[in-house]
C-alpha positions, 0 to 999 in steps of 0.5 A, spaced: 046 923 784 048 919 791 056 921 793 061 915 792 066 913 798 071 908 796 074 905 803 081 900 805 079 896 811 072 898 811 070 891 814 071 893 821 074 897 827 075 904 824 074 903 818 067 900 819 066 906 822 067 911 817 062 906 812 057 907 817 057 914 817 058 916 810 052 911 808 047 915 814 050 920 811 047 918 804 054 915 800 054 910 796 059 906 798 063 900 796 068 897 802 076 893 799 077 889 805 079 882 805 075 880 810 066 879 808 062 885 810 054 886 808 055 893 811 056 898 804 059 894 797 064 889 799 069 888 794 073 881 795 080 885 795 088 885 797 090 891 798 097 888 797 096 887 790 097 892 786 093 890 779 087 888 784 086 894 786 086 897 781 083 893 777 077 893 783 077 901 783 077 901 775 071 898 775 067 901 780 070 909 776 067 905 769 060 906 772 061 912 778 064 918 779 068 917 785 069 922 791 072 920 796 077 915 798 079 913 805 085 908 805 084 907 812 086 898 812 092 897 816 096 892 821 099 893 828 106 890 829 110 890 835 118 890 835 123 894 836 128 894 829 132 888 832 125 884 834 122 885 826 126 879 822 125 882 814 118 878 812 115 882 818 118 889 815 115 887 808 108 885 811 107 891 815 109 895 809 105 891 803 098 893 807 100 900 810 104 903 804 104 898 798 096 899 800 095 906 801 100 906 794 095 902 790 088 906 792 091 911 792 094 911 785 088 907 782 083 913 784 087 920 782 085 918 773 078 919 775 079 925 781 084 929 776 079 928 770 074 930 774 078 935 777 075 933 785 076 929 790 077 928 796 084 923 800 084 920 806 089 917 809 090 913 815 095 915 819 097 915 825 099 919 831 105 916 831 107 920 824 108 925 830 112 922 835 114 913 837 113 910 842 117 903 844 117 897 840 114 900 834 119 900 829 116 898 822 109 900 825 112 907 825 115 907 820 110 904 816 105 910 818 110 916 818 110 914 811 103 915 810 103 922 813 109 924 808 104 920 801 098 925 804 103 931 803 107 931 797 100 928 793 097 933 796 101 937 792 102 934 786 095 934 785 092 940 788 092 944 780 087 939 779 082 941 786 084 934 789 085 935 797 089 930 800 089 929 808 092 925 813 088 923 820 093 920 826 088 917 832 093 916 837 090 910 842 082 908 839 079 902 842 078 897 836 079 890 835 086 892 833 087 895 839 085 890 844 089 885 838 094 889 841 093 888 847 092 880 847 098 880 844 102 884 850 099 880 855 100 874 852 108 876 852 109 879 859 103 875 863 101 882 865 092 884 867 089 885 860 085 889 865 090 893 869 094 895 862 087 897 859 086 902 865 094 905 864 093 906 857 086 910 859 090 914 863 096 914 860 092 919 855 090 927 857 082 926 857 083 920 861 080 915 856 080 912 849 079 914 843 072 911 839 072 910 832 066 913 831 070 919 833 075 918 827 070 917 822 068 924 824 074 927 823 075 924 816 068 926 814 069 933 816 075 932 811 072 929 805 066 935 806 066 941 803 067 944 809 074 942 808 075 945 802 081 949 804 084 943 808 089 939 804 097 937 806 094 937 814 096 930 819 090 931 823 090 929 830 085 925 833 089 922 840 086 926 846 092 931 848 097 925 847 101 928 842 101 935 846 105 932 853 
């Protein structure tokens, strides 16, 4: 019988790479997203709606053992605290944090019953460091790192592991959208900004979504059975500076 992995936000970027890799590893993958995808088993699901997330995951759990949850769905927002409205703060937290809360809470009953499970939360290098004009996003990613650690402690007794993956600058549609927004506001040249971002990384390049997916897969595998409550950096050395 195939193992089962649930991925939130699996229709593009890092999430899509995760879905593809787990499929290649012979998992049955369920993708919960608002953007339609033909890759994996797609469920149209608004992760900010806790009841909707719970219903979808309950339905999956009725037919399948849930081995892995990858809570990946998220958005980026640029702005200092003064430039972040209450509505914008709510939107970032509803998607990045409340969505993760909903997904993690929904898979726990099944994982507790089977006394096994791996939960991976998609945090960021900004769980450890600050970046300019990143008040709300930074706050939300730090919250996800905290969620991984508290969940790891609370559910270790059930052999449920929880870890956070903390990517640095990864070349995804979300990255390009953020660069485009910056260039529109500043008038900067996109090619120059892209080159500058690559130069900021000690390895001299941006990370790729497939590389993040490989780390997620490792954390979900039996090879990582003694890893829980950790923050796993994948940032080309950026936070080591």
